[in-house]
N, C-alpha and C positions, 0 to 999 in steps of 0.2 A: 511546872512551878516557875513563876516569874523570877528572873535573875537580873533583868535590865530595868533600870528605874530612871525616871525624869525628875530632877529635883530643882527647886527654885528657892532662893533665899537672899537675904540682904546681909552684907558684910560692912564693917566699918571701913571708911575710906582711908586705909593706911597701907603702906608698901608691904607686899608679901602676904596679905591676908588670904587671898585666894590660893596662893601657893601652899600655904600651911594647911588649908583644907584638903588639897589634892595629895599632899604628903601623908596626911593622916589616913585618907582613904586608901592610898597605896599600901600603907602598913597593914591594912586589913585585907590585902590581896584583892582590892577593888580597882577597876580600870576605868578612867574617865574617857569616854568615847567622843563626846562633843561638848563644846562650851559656847555659850551665847551670853553676851552682856547687853542689857537693855537699860536705857536711860529712864529714870523716874524722878519726880520732884524731889530735890534735895540729895540726889545721889544716883546710884545704879543698882540694878537687880541682876544677880547672877543666876544662870540656868545651866545645869550640866546634865548629860546623859551618862549614867554610870552602870557598868556591869559589876554586880556584886560578887564577891568571893564566896566560896563554898561555906554555907552555914551562916552567912551574914544576912540579917533580917532588915526590913525597912526601918524599924525602930533604931537599929544599930547605925544606919546611915544618917538618920536624923540627929542622933546623939553626937556622932562624929562632927557634923557641921556645927552644931550648937557649941561643942567644946572649943571651937575656934572662933567663937563670937558671932555665929550665924543667927539671924533673927527671922521671924516669920517664915519658918522652913515648911515647904510643901513638897509632897512626894506622890507620884502616881506611876503605874506601870508604863513602860516604854517599849517600842518596837523599832524596827529598822527605819520606818518612815520618819522617826524623830531625829535621825542622823542627817537628813537632807537639810541644806541651808534654807533659811526662811524665804528669801525671794523665789527660789525654785518651788517650794511647797505651795506658796500662794499662787504662783502661775499655774501650777497643776490643778489646784482647787478651782481657779477661775475657769480653766478649760473644761473641767468636769461639770461645773454648774451651767456654763453657757451651752455645752453640748446636750445637756438634759436638764431642764428646769426642775425636775423632781429631785435632783441631787443637790439643791442649794443647801438644805439642812446638813447633809453629810459633808459638803465642802466647808461650810462654816465651822462645823465641829472639828474638822481636821486643822483648819487655820488657827483656831483658838485653843486647841487641845481641850475642848469643853467636855463636860460630863453629858450635857444634853443640849439639843437645839430643836425647838418645836415652835409651831405657829401658835400665837396666843398673846395674852397680856401678861407683862412681867409682874411678879410678886416681889416681896422683900427678899433681897439677896440675889436677885436675878437682874439681867440687863436686857433692855429692849433694843433690837436692831431692826428697824423697819417692822415687818409683821412677825419677825422671829424673836423668840425669847431664849437667851443663852444663859447657861448656869455652869459654874465650875466650883466644886467644893475644895479641891486640893490646893488651890492658890487663887488669889484675887487677880482679876484682869488689870492689865496696865493700860494707860491711855494710848500708848503706841499700838498695842494689840487691837484695841477697840477701834482705833482710827483705821487700821489696816482692814479689819473685818467690815467696817462701814463702807469702805471703798469697794470691797467685793460685792456688798449688797447693792450699792449704787450701780455697779456694772451690770448686774443680772436682773434688776427689777423692772425692766421695760421689754416686753409686757410682763405683768405680774406672773411669777412662776407658780402661784397657787392654782392657776387655771392650767390644767395639763391636757392638751388635745391628743386624742388617740383615734385610730381607725379600728373598727371591728374587722373580723377576718373576711367578711363579705363586703367591705368597702364603705360602711357607713361611718360618718364622723360623729364622735362623741366628745364631751368635755368632762374631765374628772375635776371636781372642785370640793372645797369644804362645805359641809352642811351647816345650816343655821336655823333659827326658830322660824324664819320666813318660809321654810320648806315643809312645814307640817302638812299642808294640804297635798302637796306633790308626793310626799312619802306615804301618806295615807292612801292615795290613789295607787301608788306602786304596790302596796300590800293587797289592795282589792283586786289587782290583776294577777296575782300569784295564785297558783293552784293549791289545793289542800296539801298535796304532797310536798310542794316547795315550802309552804309555811311550816309543816311538821318537821321537815329536815332542819329548818333554821331555828325554830323555837322549841322543838321536842314537845309540842302540845297540839291538840286537835282544834285549835281556834281557826275560824274562817277569816276574821279581820283582826288587826292589831288594835287593842284598846286605845282610845284617844289620849288617855293619860300617859301612855308609854312614849308618845311621839317626842315630847320634850327631852326625855332621857335618851332616846335614840339619836337625836340631833345635837344634843349638848351633854354628852356623858361627862360626869364629874372628874373622872381620872383618865380621860382619853380624847380621841378625836374621831370624827365621822367624815368619810369621803363619799360623795355621790357621783354617779355616772349619769349624765344627762344627754339626751338626744332630742334636738328641737326643744319643745316646751315640756317634755316628759322626763321625769327621773326614772331610770330603768333598772338601777342597781344601787345598793348601799353597802358600804364596808365600814367596820369599826376597828379601832386599835385601842385597847384598854390596858392600862398598867395593872398588873395583878398584885402588886405589893412585893413580889419577889424580884430582887435585883436582876437586871439584864433580861427579864422575861415579860412579854406582853401577850394578852389574849386577843385574837382576831376573830371576826365573823363576817360572813358575806351573805347577801341576799340579792339574787338576780332574777328578775321576772322571767317566766317560762319562755316567752317569745324571744328573749335575748340570750338564752342559755346556749352553750356550745358554739358561740360566735366570737369568743376571745374577750368578752367584756369582763368576766370574772378574773381572767388572767391579768388584764390590764389593771383592774382594781386591786388585786393582790400585789402586783408589782408596785403600785403607788403606796400601799400600806407598808410594804417592805422598805421602800425608800425612806418613808417617814420614820419607821422604826430604827433604821440605821442612824438617822440624824438625831434621834432621841437616845441613842446609846444602847439599844436592846440588841442582844445577840441570839435570842430565840423568840419565835412566835408560836403560840399554842392555840389550837382550836379543838372543840369537843364535838364529835359527830356521832350519829347513830352507827352501831357496829356494821351495818350493811351499806352504809353510805361512804363511797370512796371518791366522790366528785371533787372534793377539795384536794386530794392527793394528785389527781389528774390536772387540776387547775394550777397547782404549784409547779408541776412539771412543765406545763405550757408557758408558765411565767419564767422558767429558767431557775427555779428555786428548789433546793434539795429538801425532801420531806421524809420523815420516818413516822411509824405508827406503833401504838401498843394499846392493848385493852386495859381499861382502868375504870373501876366503879360502874361496870356495865355499859360504858361508852368507848368510842374509839378516840384516843388522844393523838392528835396529829401535831408533830413538832416540825417547824419550818425554820431553816436558817435564812435570815433576811439579807442574803447576798446573791448576786447573779445579775442577769440582764433584765431590768425592769421593762415591762411592755408599756411605757408611758412616754416614748420619744415624741417630740413635737412633730406635727405634720405641716407642710407648707400650704399656702393659700390655694395654690393650683390644685393640689390633691383634695383639699377640703371642698373646693367648689365642684370638682368632678363627682364627688361622692354624694352631693345633694340630690 
């Protein structure tokens, strides 16, 4: 059960206003662990990390702040990372993103305490930062936060981190990239090169080729993203990350053509999807496999991701935690040239 909370609120600009809030929280056996004051137009915004006393609910904390004149009160669960000062956390996030371009979403989410950071176009209530869309429901973003996040984006967007170079286990260079409508022919060709067994394991149906009308949905899923693995001019694998509608959970699927199986391509693709899932705020990835099909469990292990299984509705439900060492680290030009 969460007992540590991050709160953000506005107070009147009067002496002792913040002190009265802390006194009221102390009376409820709550301990303020960190305090940060941010300038906003017309005043300041206070943010505190507080450990709640036994039996104190989030609603009680919000009411305590409002009782002392707090306005626009937001609250979200916190952990020890929220006790690190802002400059330190931003520097750590920058190092994370520069060291592995697949971690940009996760780094931005950390810097902004965002609910989700995904690649796409911003809708109402969301903010666009380069190719990333950021969303936070518990409190509005301040200009200072967005300026800080934009500086991080500017730092890591050359070259574009949406292109993630990887090496197969036998030394071939591939690129992991987002799919688009322009890839319909390449993805149709990918399916045509897959065996009946591979197609059946992916779609649980005895079809030989994928219907043309499916291609748009495969490349532009309405509630998710598609990542392609490309070698030369051929797309050799496809992975999807789809929001299930259940908070913190997304469904994943992989298709790797037979000639590229058991060469680390699936592990790299799964690692990229896991990195995207972390950036979007998901804590569990779920896949549905045939009872006799254990390839995804082995792929997760090769990607450094923990997986558990159980039988459900006649299928094997694979649950994967999207944390670990993603197999999407950039390769340098010399290695790429050698592998051609």
